[in-house]
Predicted model as a PDB file, atoms N, CA, C, CB and O in Angstrom, pLDDT in the B-factor column:
MODEL        1                                                                  
ATOM      1  N   MET A   1      92.768  93.943  84.269  1.00 75.00           N  
ATOM      2  CA  MET A   1      92.933  93.715  85.805  1.00 75.00           C  
ATOM      3  C   MET A   1      93.461  92.466  86.145  1.00 75.00           C  
ATOM      4  CB  MET A   1      91.668  93.821  86.544  1.00 75.00           C  
ATOM      5  O   MET A   1      93.138  91.428  85.566  1.00 75.00           O  
ATOM      6  N   THR A   2      94.354  92.539  87.172  1.00 88.00           N  
ATOM      7  CA  THR A   2      95.156  91.460  87.499  1.00 88.00           C  
ATOM      8  C   THR A   2      94.752  90.534  88.430  1.00 88.00           C  
ATOM      9  CB  THR A   2      96.239  91.860  87.868  1.00 88.00           C  
ATOM     10  O   THR A   2      93.681  90.927  88.893  1.00 88.00           O  
ATOM     11  N   LYS A   3      95.065  89.567  88.895  1.00 91.00           N  
ATOM     12  CA  LYS A   3      94.592  88.536  89.936  1.00 91.00           C  
ATOM     13  C   LYS A   3      94.798  89.247  91.212  1.00 91.00           C  
ATOM     14  CB  LYS A   3      95.408  87.089  89.909  1.00 91.00           C  
ATOM     15  O   LYS A   3      93.965  89.067  92.100  1.00 91.00           O  
ATOM     16  N   ALA A   4      95.991  90.178  91.457  1.00 91.00           N  
ATOM     17  CA  ALA A   4      96.200  90.794  92.900  1.00 91.00           C  
ATOM     18  C   ALA A   4      95.587  91.997  92.872  1.00 91.00           C  
ATOM     19  CB  ALA A   4      97.672  91.006  93.369  1.00 91.00           C  
ATOM     20  O   ALA A   4      95.628  92.665  93.905  1.00 91.00           O  
ATOM     21  N   THR A   5      94.885  92.535  91.683  1.00 92.00           N  
ATOM     22  CA  THR A   5      93.981  93.700  92.104  1.00 92.00           C  
ATOM     23  C   THR A   5      92.813  93.222  92.519  1.00 92.00           C  
ATOM     24  CB  THR A   5      93.700  94.689  91.073  1.00 92.00           C  
ATOM     25  O   THR A   5      92.278  93.804  93.463  1.00 92.00           O  
ATOM     26  N   LEU A   6      92.177  92.108  91.942  1.00 93.00           N  
ATOM     27  CA  LEU A   6      90.870  91.458  92.200  1.00 93.00           C  
ATOM     28  C   LEU A   6      90.866  90.979  93.707  1.00 93.00           C  
ATOM     29  CB  LEU A   6      90.628  90.200  91.169  1.00 93.00           C  
ATOM     30  O   LEU A   6      89.827  90.928  94.365  1.00 93.00           O  
ATOM     31  N   GLN A   7      91.997  90.662  94.159  1.00 93.00           N  
ATOM     32  CA  GLN A   7      92.179  89.949  95.622  1.00 93.00           C  
ATOM     33  C   GLN A   7      92.128  91.247  96.526  1.00 93.00           C  
ATOM     34  CB  GLN A   7      93.793  88.982  95.848  1.00 93.00           C  
ATOM     35  O   GLN A   7      91.441  91.287  97.547  1.00 93.00           O  
ATOM     36  N   LYS A   8      92.813  92.184  96.134  1.00 95.00           N  
ATOM     37  CA  LYS A   8      92.819  93.453  97.134  1.00 95.00           C  
ATOM     38  C   LYS A   8      91.352  93.998  97.057  1.00 95.00           C  
ATOM     39  CB  LYS A   8      93.990  94.735  96.655  1.00 95.00           C  
ATOM     40  O   LYS A   8      90.999  94.579  98.084  1.00 95.00           O  
ATOM     41  N   ILE A   9      90.540  93.938  96.175  1.00 95.00           N  
ATOM     42  CA  ILE A   9      89.165  94.356  96.094  1.00 95.00           C  
ATOM     43  C   ILE A   9      88.344  93.627  97.047  1.00 95.00           C  
ATOM     44  CB  ILE A   9      88.630  94.185  94.748  1.00 95.00           C  
ATOM     45  O   ILE A   9      87.557  94.156  97.832  1.00 95.00           O  
ATOM     46  N   ILE A  10      88.637  92.011  96.901  1.00 94.00           N  
ATOM     47  CA  ILE A  10      87.762  91.269  97.668  1.00 94.00           C  
ATOM     48  C   ILE A  10      88.124  91.413  99.019  1.00 94.00           C  
ATOM     49  CB  ILE A  10      87.718  89.919  97.292  1.00 94.00           C  
ATOM     50  O   ILE A  10      87.198  91.523  99.822  1.00 94.00           O  
ATOM     51  N   ASP A  11      89.412  91.438  99.482  1.00 95.00           N  
ATOM     52  CA  ASP A  11      89.976  91.659 100.649  1.00 95.00           C  
ATOM     53  C   ASP A  11      89.191  92.949 101.566  1.00 95.00           C  
ATOM     54  CB  ASP A  11      91.479  91.922 100.292  1.00 95.00           C  
ATOM     55  O   ASP A  11      88.778  92.934 102.725  1.00 95.00           O  
ATOM     56  N   THR A  12      89.178  93.976 100.594  1.00 95.00           N  
ATOM     57  CA  THR A  12      88.392  95.316 101.082  1.00 95.00           C  
ATOM     58  C   THR A  12      87.104  95.090 101.253  1.00 95.00           C  
ATOM     59  CB  THR A  12      88.445  96.487 100.156  1.00 95.00           C  
ATOM     60  O   THR A  12      86.542  95.544 102.250  1.00 95.00           O  
ATOM     61  N   LEU A  13      86.531  94.470 100.465  1.00 94.00           N  
ATOM     62  CA  LEU A  13      85.012  94.167 100.652  1.00 94.00           C  
ATOM     63  C   LEU A  13      84.768  93.267 102.087  1.00 94.00           C  
ATOM     64  CB  LEU A  13      84.436  93.239  99.229  1.00 94.00           C  
ATOM     65  O   LEU A  13      83.971  93.586 102.968  1.00 94.00           O  
ATOM     66  N   ASN A  14      85.531  92.230 102.098  1.00 93.00           N  
ATOM     67  CA  ASN A  14      85.369  91.503 103.372  1.00 93.00           C  
ATOM     68  C   ASN A  14      85.482  92.417 104.656  1.00 93.00           C  
ATOM     69  CB  ASN A  14      86.440  90.389 103.441  1.00 93.00           C  
ATOM     70  O   ASN A  14      84.773  92.368 105.661  1.00 93.00           O  
ATOM     71  N   ILE A  15      86.435  93.179 104.414  1.00 94.00           N  
ATOM     72  CA  ILE A  15      86.795  94.022 105.929  1.00 94.00           C  
ATOM     73  C   ILE A  15      85.557  95.044 106.176  1.00 94.00           C  
ATOM     74  CB  ILE A  15      88.450  95.093 105.834  1.00 94.00           C  
ATOM     75  O   ILE A  15      85.070  95.233 107.291  1.00 94.00           O  
ATOM     76  N   LEU A  16      85.121  95.667 105.005  1.00 93.00           N  
ATOM     77  CA  LEU A  16      83.976  96.600 104.947  1.00 93.00           C  
ATOM     78  C   LEU A  16      82.694  96.280 105.337  1.00 93.00           C  
ATOM     79  CB  LEU A  16      83.818  97.001 103.793  1.00 93.00           C  
ATOM     80  O   LEU A  16      81.934  97.064 105.905  1.00 93.00           O  
ATOM     81  N   VAL A  17      82.366  94.796 104.953  1.00 93.00           N  
ATOM     82  CA  VAL A  17      81.014  94.365 104.980  1.00 93.00           C  
ATOM     83  C   VAL A  17      80.484  94.255 106.347  1.00 93.00           C  
ATOM     84  CB  VAL A  17      80.874  93.111 104.303  1.00 93.00           C  
ATOM     85  O   VAL A  17      79.273  94.456 106.448  1.00 93.00           O  
ATOM     86  N   ILE A  18      81.176  93.962 107.489  1.00 91.00           N  
ATOM     87  CA  ILE A  18      80.701  94.078 108.949  1.00 91.00           C  
ATOM     88  C   ILE A  18      80.500  95.332 109.296  1.00 91.00           C  
ATOM     89  CB  ILE A  18      81.582  93.541 109.924  1.00 91.00           C  
ATOM     90  O   ILE A  18      79.365  95.455 109.759  1.00 91.00           O  
ATOM     91  N   PRO A  19      81.248  96.576 109.277  1.00 92.00           N  
ATOM     92  CA  PRO A  19      80.666  97.687 109.916  1.00 92.00           C  
ATOM     93  C   PRO A  19      79.681  98.174 108.861  1.00 92.00           C  
ATOM     94  CB  PRO A  19      81.732  98.779 110.378  1.00 92.00           C  
ATOM     95  O   PRO A  19      78.677  98.625 109.412  1.00 92.00           O  
ATOM     96  N   VAL A  20      79.630  98.230 107.680  1.00 91.00           N  
ATOM     97  CA  VAL A  20      78.330  98.479 106.921  1.00 91.00           C  
ATOM     98  C   VAL A  20      77.167  97.638 107.233  1.00 91.00           C  
ATOM     99  CB  VAL A  20      78.546  98.325 105.515  1.00 91.00           C  
ATOM    100  O   VAL A  20      76.090  98.233 107.225  1.00 91.00           O  
ATOM    101  N   ALA A  21      77.151  96.602 107.459  1.00 89.00           N  
ATOM    102  CA  ALA A  21      75.982  95.911 107.778  1.00 89.00           C  
ATOM    103  C   ALA A  21      75.740  96.180 109.169  1.00 89.00           C  
ATOM    104  CB  ALA A  21      76.058  94.472 107.488  1.00 89.00           C  
ATOM    105  O   ALA A  21      74.575  96.067 109.548  1.00 89.00           O  
ATOM    106  N   ALA A  22      76.547  96.486 109.931  1.00 90.00           N  
ATOM    107  CA  ALA A  22      75.946  96.763 111.611  1.00 90.00           C  
ATOM    108  C   ALA A  22      75.520  98.099 111.611  1.00 90.00           C  
ATOM    109  CB  ALA A  22      77.142  96.617 112.964  1.00 90.00           C  
ATOM    110  O   ALA A  22      74.709  98.400 112.487  1.00 90.00           O  
ATOM    111  N   VAL A  23      75.976  99.188 110.627  1.00 91.00           N  
ATOM    112  CA  VAL A  23      75.329 100.437 110.698  1.00 91.00           C  
ATOM    113  C   VAL A  23      73.777 100.346 109.870  1.00 91.00           C  
ATOM    114  CB  VAL A  23      76.399 101.573 110.022  1.00 91.00           C  
ATOM    115  O   VAL A  23      72.815 100.990 110.290  1.00 91.00           O  
ATOM    116  N   ALA A  24      73.700  99.576 108.807  1.00 88.00           N  
ATOM    117  CA  ALA A  24      72.354  99.314 107.997  1.00 88.00           C  
ATOM    118  C   ALA A  24      71.562  98.569 109.247  1.00 88.00           C  
ATOM    119  CB  ALA A  24      72.561  98.214 106.397  1.00 88.00           C  
ATOM    120  O   ALA A  24      70.335  98.660 109.301  1.00 88.00           O  
ATOM    121  N   GLY A  25      72.148  97.980 110.045  1.00 87.00           N  
ATOM    122  CA  GLY A  25      71.410  96.909 111.130  1.00 87.00           C  
ATOM    123  C   GLY A  25      70.657  98.039 111.917  1.00 87.00           C  
ATOM    124  O   GLY A  25      69.575  97.593 112.301  1.00 87.00           O  
ATOM    125  N   VAL A  26      70.824  99.186 112.246  1.00 90.00           N  
ATOM    126  CA  VAL A  26      69.993 100.064 112.883  1.00 90.00           C  
ATOM    127  C   VAL A  26      68.785 100.341 112.384  1.00 90.00           C  
ATOM    128  CB  VAL A  26      70.532 101.105 113.031  1.00 90.00           C  
ATOM    129  O   VAL A  26      67.871 100.728 113.112  1.00 90.00           O  
ATOM    130  N   TRP A  27      68.629 100.139 110.844  1.00 88.00           N  
ATOM    131  CA  TRP A  27      67.358 100.590 110.429  1.00 88.00           C  
ATOM    132  C   TRP A  27      66.481  99.296 110.330  1.00 88.00           C  
ATOM    133  CB  TRP A  27      67.449 101.406 109.059  1.00 88.00           C  
ATOM    134  O   TRP A  27      65.262  99.334 110.165  1.00 88.00           O  
ATOM    135  N   GLY A  28      67.193  98.183 110.443  1.00 85.00           N  
ATOM    136  CA  GLY A  28      66.377  96.830 110.460  1.00 85.00           C  
ATOM    137  C   GLY A  28      67.412  95.794 110.223  1.00 85.00           C  
ATOM    138  O   GLY A  28      68.475  96.081 109.672  1.00 85.00           O  
ATOM    139  N   PHE A  29      67.110  94.530 110.648  1.00 85.00           N  
ATOM    140  CA  PHE A  29      67.847  93.311 110.407  1.00 85.00           C  
ATOM    141  C   PHE A  29      67.768  92.934 109.130  1.00 85.00           C  
ATOM    142  CB  PHE A  29      67.455  92.263 111.178  1.00 85.00           C  
ATOM    143  O   PHE A  29      68.674  92.222 108.697  1.00 85.00           O  
ATOM    144  N   ASP A  30      66.614  93.347 108.209  1.00 89.00           N  
ATOM    145  CA  ASP A  30      66.537  92.714 106.992  1.00 89.00           C  
ATOM    146  C   ASP A  30      67.871  93.380 106.054  1.00 89.00           C  
ATOM    147  CB  ASP A  30      64.955  92.981 106.346  1.00 89.00           C  
ATOM    148  O   ASP A  30      68.809  92.786 105.523  1.00 89.00           O  
ATOM    149  N   ILE A  31      67.610  94.541 106.082  1.00 90.00           N  
ATOM    150  CA  ILE A  31      69.008  95.288 105.177  1.00 90.00           C  
ATOM    151  C   ILE A  31      70.251  95.192 105.771  1.00 90.00           C  
ATOM    152  CB  ILE A  31      68.922  96.903 104.960  1.00 90.00           C  
ATOM    153  O   ILE A  31      71.210  95.780 105.271  1.00 90.00           O  
ATOM    154  N   SER A  32      70.369  94.469 106.861  1.00 90.00           N  
ATOM    155  CA  SER A  32      71.782  94.319 107.053  1.00 90.00           C  
ATOM    156  C   SER A  32      72.323  92.768 106.460  1.00 90.00           C  
ATOM    157  CB  SER A  32      72.068  94.524 108.712  1.00 90.00           C  
ATOM    158  O   SER A  32      73.492  92.446 106.244  1.00 90.00           O  
ATOM    159  N   VAL A  33      71.102  91.941 106.277  1.00 92.00           N  
ATOM    160  CA  VAL A  33      71.349  90.676 105.697  1.00 92.00           C  
ATOM    161  C   VAL A  33      71.488  91.007 104.031  1.00 92.00           C  
ATOM    162  CB  VAL A  33      70.076  89.587 106.118  1.00 92.00           C  
ATOM    163  O   VAL A  33      72.303  90.399 103.337  1.00 92.00           O  
ATOM    164  N   TYR A  34      70.703  91.912 103.561  1.00 92.00           N  
ATOM    165  CA  TYR A  34      70.835  92.352 102.144  1.00 92.00           C  
ATOM    166  C   TYR A  34      72.235  92.724 101.873  1.00 92.00           C  
ATOM    167  CB  TYR A  34      69.915  93.537 101.817  1.00 92.00           C  
ATOM    168  O   TYR A  34      72.926  92.216 100.990  1.00 92.00           O  
ATOM    169  N   VAL A  35      72.585  93.596 102.650  1.00 91.00           N  
ATOM    170  CA  VAL A  35      73.876  94.195 102.355  1.00 91.00           C  
ATOM    171  C   VAL A  35      75.016  93.080 102.550  1.00 91.00           C  
ATOM    172  CB  VAL A  35      74.115  95.480 103.319  1.00 91.00           C  
ATOM    173  O   VAL A  35      75.914  93.133 101.710  1.00 91.00           O  
ATOM    174  N   ALA A  36      75.107  92.205 103.404  1.00 92.00           N  
ATOM    175  CA  ALA A  36      76.000  90.836 103.437  1.00 92.00           C  
ATOM    176  C   ALA A  36      75.869  90.279 102.462  1.00 92.00           C  
ATOM    177  CB  ALA A  36      75.790  89.854 104.377  1.00 92.00           C  
ATOM    178  O   ALA A  36      76.906  90.088 101.825  1.00 92.00           O  
ATOM    179  N   GLY A  37      74.517  89.738 101.857  1.00 93.00           N  
ATOM    180  CA  GLY A  37      74.308  88.817 100.863  1.00 93.00           C  
ATOM    181  C   GLY A  37      74.858  89.547  99.452  1.00 93.00           C  
ATOM    182  O   GLY A  37      75.477  88.872  98.630  1.00 93.00           O  
ATOM    183  N   GLY A  38      74.633  90.735  99.266  1.00 94.00           N  
ATOM    184  CA  GLY A  38      74.850  91.556  98.359  1.00 94.00           C  
ATOM    185  C   GLY A  38      76.624  91.389  98.077  1.00 94.00           C  
ATOM    186  O   GLY A  38      77.052  90.871  97.046  1.00 94.00           O  
ATOM    187  N   VAL A  39      77.487  91.893  99.124  1.00 94.00           N  
ATOM    188  CA  VAL A  39      78.779  91.782  99.319  1.00 94.00           C  
ATOM    189  C   VAL A  39      79.079  90.217  98.973  1.00 94.00           C  
ATOM    190  CB  VAL A  39      79.151  92.271 100.775  1.00 94.00           C  
ATOM    191  O   VAL A  39      80.021  90.058  98.197  1.00 94.00           O  
ATOM    192  N   ALA A  40      78.505  89.185  99.373  1.00 94.00           N  
ATOM    193  CA  ALA A  40      78.964  87.948  99.148  1.00 94.00           C  
ATOM    194  C   ALA A  40      78.620  87.539  97.586  1.00 94.00           C  
ATOM    195  CB  ALA A  40      78.338  87.003 100.222  1.00 94.00           C  
ATOM    196  O   ALA A  40      79.322  86.717  96.998  1.00 94.00           O  
ATOM    197  N   ALA A  41      77.514  88.160  96.976  1.00 96.00           N  
ATOM    198  CA  ALA A  41      77.526  87.867  95.591  1.00 96.00           C  
ATOM    199  C   ALA A  41      78.302  88.685  94.611  1.00 96.00           C  
ATOM    200  CB  ALA A  41      76.287  87.878  95.195  1.00 96.00           C  
ATOM    201  O   ALA A  41      78.360  88.313  93.439  1.00 96.00           O  
ATOM    202  N   VAL A  42      78.890  89.752  95.002  1.00 96.00           N  
ATOM    203  CA  VAL A  42      79.950  90.520  94.390  1.00 96.00           C  
ATOM    204  C   VAL A  42      81.096  89.926  94.519  1.00 96.00           C  
ATOM    205  CB  VAL A  42      80.087  91.767  94.852  1.00 96.00           C  
ATOM    206  O   VAL A  42      81.783  89.956  93.498  1.00 96.00           O  
ATOM    207  N   ASN A  43      81.701  89.205  95.740  1.00 96.00           N  
ATOM    208  CA  ASN A  43      82.736  88.475  95.981  1.00 96.00           C  
ATOM    209  C   ASN A  43      82.770  87.498  95.102  1.00 96.00           C  
ATOM    210  CB  ASN A  43      82.794  88.054  97.168  1.00 96.00           C  
ATOM    211  O   ASN A  43      83.753  87.428  94.365  1.00 96.00           O  
ATOM    212  N   GLY A  44      81.882  86.692  95.006  1.00 95.00           N  
ATOM    213  CA  GLY A  44      81.633  85.409  94.047  1.00 95.00           C  
ATOM    214  C   GLY A  44      81.970  85.705  92.563  1.00 95.00           C  
ATOM    215  O   GLY A  44      82.669  84.934  91.906  1.00 95.00           O  
ATOM    216  N   VAL A  45      81.456  86.834  92.066  1.00 95.00           N  
ATOM    217  CA  VAL A  45      81.760  87.014  90.885  1.00 95.00           C  
ATOM    218  C   VAL A  45      83.233  87.484  90.654  1.00 95.00           C  
ATOM    219  CB  VAL A  45      80.837  87.835  90.410  1.00 95.00           C  
ATOM    220  O   VAL A  45      83.918  87.157  89.685  1.00 95.00           O  
ATOM    221  N   LEU A  46      83.598  88.241  91.610  1.00 95.00           N  
ATOM    222  CA  LEU A  46      84.972  88.798  91.471  1.00 95.00           C  
ATOM    223  C   LEU A  46      85.936  87.451  91.751  1.00 95.00           C  
ATOM    224  CB  LEU A  46      85.251  90.146  92.633  1.00 95.00           C  
ATOM    225  O   LEU A  46      87.090  87.587  91.343  1.00 95.00           O  
ATOM    226  N   GLU A  47      85.677  86.393  92.280  1.00 94.00           N  
ATOM    227  CA  GLU A  47      86.665  85.077  92.379  1.00 94.00           C  
ATOM    228  C   GLU A  47      86.182  84.290  90.997  1.00 94.00           C  
ATOM    229  CB  GLU A  47      86.383  83.987  94.007  1.00 94.00           C  
ATOM    230  O   GLU A  47      86.953  83.476  90.492  1.00 94.00           O  
ATOM    231  N   TYR A  48      85.160  84.499  90.527  1.00 95.00           N  
ATOM    232  CA  TYR A  48      84.960  83.929  89.205  1.00 95.00           C  
ATOM    233  C   TYR A  48      85.982  84.400  88.075  1.00 95.00           C  
ATOM    234  CB  TYR A  48      83.556  84.271  88.781  1.00 95.00           C  
ATOM    235  O   TYR A  48      86.567  83.617  87.326  1.00 95.00           O  
ATOM    236  N   MET A  49      86.137  85.999  88.052  1.00 93.00           N  
ATOM    237  CA  MET A  49      86.801  86.708  87.123  1.00 93.00           C  
ATOM    238  C   MET A  49      88.141  86.528  87.276  1.00 93.00           C  
ATOM    239  CB  MET A  49      86.487  87.994  87.136  1.00 93.00           C  
ATOM    240  O   MET A  49      88.900  86.645  86.314  1.00 93.00           O  
ATOM    241  N   LYS A  50      88.603  86.200  88.596  1.00 93.00           N  
ATOM    242  CA  LYS A  50      89.929  85.869  88.899  1.00 93.00           C  
ATOM    243  C   LYS A  50      90.584  84.452  88.098  1.00 93.00           C  
ATOM    244  CB  LYS A  50      89.924  85.713  90.472  1.00 93.00           C  
ATOM    245  O   LYS A  50      91.772  84.209  87.886  1.00 93.00           O  
ATOM    246  N   LEU A  51      89.408  83.646  87.750  1.00 92.00           N  
ATOM    247  CA  LEU A  51      90.053  82.209  87.002  1.00 92.00           C  
ATOM    248  C   LEU A  51      90.188  83.009  85.460  1.00 92.00           C  
ATOM    249  CB  LEU A  51      88.708  80.440  86.998  1.00 92.00           C  
ATOM    250  O   LEU A  51      90.718  82.325  84.584  1.00 92.00           O  
ATOM    251  N   PHE A  52      89.947  83.768  85.249  1.00 91.00           N  
ATOM    252  CA  PHE A  52      90.255  84.331  83.709  1.00 91.00           C  
ATOM    253  C   PHE A  52      91.098  85.129  83.607  1.00 91.00           C  
ATOM    254  CB  PHE A  52      89.290  84.958  83.022  1.00 91.00           C  
ATOM    255  O   PHE A  52      91.401  85.413  82.448  1.00 91.00           O  
ATOM    256  N   CYS A  53      91.756  85.755  84.592  1.00 88.00           N  
ATOM    257  CA  CYS A  53      92.785  86.688  84.566  1.00 88.00           C  
ATOM    258  C   CYS A  53      94.156  86.381  84.479  1.00 88.00           C  
ATOM    259  CB  CYS A  53      92.679  87.353  85.527  1.00 88.00           C  
ATOM    260  O   CYS A  53      94.504  85.559  85.327  1.00 88.00           O  
ATOM    261  N   LYS A  54      95.048  86.777  83.727  1.00 79.00           N  
ATOM    262  CA  LYS A  54      96.260  86.460  83.926  1.00 79.00           C  
ATOM    263  C   LYS A  54      97.025  86.991  85.208  1.00 79.00           C  
ATOM    264  CB  LYS A  54      96.833  86.810  82.830  1.00 79.00           C  
ATOM    265  O   LYS A  54      96.559  88.007  85.724  1.00 79.00           O  
ATOM    266  N   GLU A  55      98.159  86.412  85.783  1.00 74.00           N  
ATOM    267  CA  GLU A  55      98.924  86.817  86.741  1.00 74.00           C  
ATOM    268  C   GLU A  55      99.546  88.076  86.771  1.00 74.00           C  
ATOM    269  CB  GLU A  55      99.719  86.034  86.854  1.00 74.00           C  
ATOM    270  O   GLU A  55     100.262  88.389  87.722  1.00 74.00           O  
TER     271      GLU A  55                                                      
ENDMDL                                                                          
END                                                                             
């Protein structure tokens, strides 16, 4: 996996988290916070993986 691929995944997750959290917010505030927090955690792991990838 390259840094460009990881960056595209991160960008996609950043764009999709808002509508998914909004739809999840229909069922309750807690689940929307969990969705946003989960995506933030995944983004953190992907950013860490970028440190060890070649260009």
